[in-house]
N, C-alpha and C positions, 0 to 999 in steps of 0.2 A: 504493500499499500504506500501512501505517500508521506507517510510520517506526520502528517498534519492532522490535529483533533479538530474535526469540522465542528462538532458541538461546541466546543471551547471557544470557537472563533465566531459563534452565532447561527451556525446551521441549526434549522428548527426541528430536523428529524422527523418529519411527518412521512407516515408510510403511504405509498401509493405510486402511481405511475406519472405523477407531476412533481416538479421541483420549482420552487419560487425563492430566491434568496437575495438579500442584500448584500452586495460584495462590499468588502472594506476598501475605500479608496487608500491602499497602502500596498507595498510589495508583496504582501501575503495573500492579496485578493485573488490573483489567478490559481494559487495552490489550493485555496479554500474552495474555489469553483470546481477544480478538478477532483478534490476529495468529495465534495457532494454529490457530483455526478456518478463517481464510483459508488458511493454508498447507496445512492437511490436506484440505479440501473444495472448494478452489477448482478447477473444470473437473469436478467429479463432481456438482455441482448447479448449477442456473442462477444467473447473477449476482444476480437478484431473491431468491432463496431464501437464497444465501449472505449477502447484506446483512440479511434477516430473522434469520438465525442469529447474525449478529455482534451485532445489537442485543439479541437474547434473552439470549446468553451474556454481554454486557456489564451488562445490567440485573441478571441473577442473581448476577454475582460481585460486582457493587457492592452489593447487598442483603447478601450474606454478609459483605462488608467492613465495612459500616457497622452492621449489626444481629446479627453472628454473633460467635463467638469461636473461638479455634484455628485448625487447619488448614482451608483451602478446597480442595475437589477439584471439577475440572470433568471430566464424562465424556461423551462425544458418540460416537454410533455411526450408520453409514448402512448399513441393510440392505434390500434390494429396494425402493430409492426413497423409504424413509422414514427421516428423520432423527430419533433419539431422544436425550435427554439428560437430564443433571441436574447439579445443583450442591449440594454437601453441605459443611457446616462442623460444628464441635464445639458449636455452641449448643444451646439447650434447646427448640428447636422451634416450633411455632406454635400450640400450645394450642387445638386445635380449629377453626382457621381453615379455612373452605370456600373451594374456588377462586372462587366468585363473590363473596368477602368480601375481595378483595384490598384491602391498605390503602394502598397506594402506587402513583404513577402508572407507576412501572416495573413492577409486576406486572399493572397494566391492560394495558399495553404487550404483555408476554408473552402475556397472554391473547388479545389482538387478533391476533397473529402466528402463534400456533400453533394446530394442530387440536385439541389437548387439552393441559391442564397440571393439575398438581396438588401438594399438599404430603404429606410423610409424616407421620403423627401420631407424636409423641414424639420427632421427630427433626428437624433442620435440613436438611432436604431437599426441593428442589424439582425436579420432573421435567417433561419436555416432550416432546411429539411434533410434529413438523413434517412434514407430508406433503410430501416433495420429489419432483421429477422429475429423474432422472439426465440429464447432459448428453449428448446424441447420442455414442455411441461411447466413453464413459467406461467403465472396467474395473471397475464396481461389482459386488462378489461378495458375496452374503449369507453371514453368519458366524452362529454360533451364539451366542445372547445368554447373558451370564454372569450 
């Protein structure tokens, strides 16, 4: 595991197929994000998909830490074998940046690891979809999207 005690850093430990986490605006934020998705989704997706998810949330929370402002929020859900998520902060957004115009190697990695990803115009929000295959026998239950 990561060596980070996610509960001690503020991870709420809710059980289910959804994760919502306020990420600390400090150098420990990306590690907390990786630990939280590992805790929540281990055994629900394959080990390779979990590692991809860990890289994705690490890159996106690092970008929010380095380039954004205010609170950082990570949200991830697993519904019917599809992992969807986003990272938001209070920054000014991406000013018309298209997904193909990724400015950082981190966003290029996100693009390579996801089925789709994008940014929300006028907001500091990056979303992603990672098609995952549930681990055999895992208790994945589809829930309504909010």
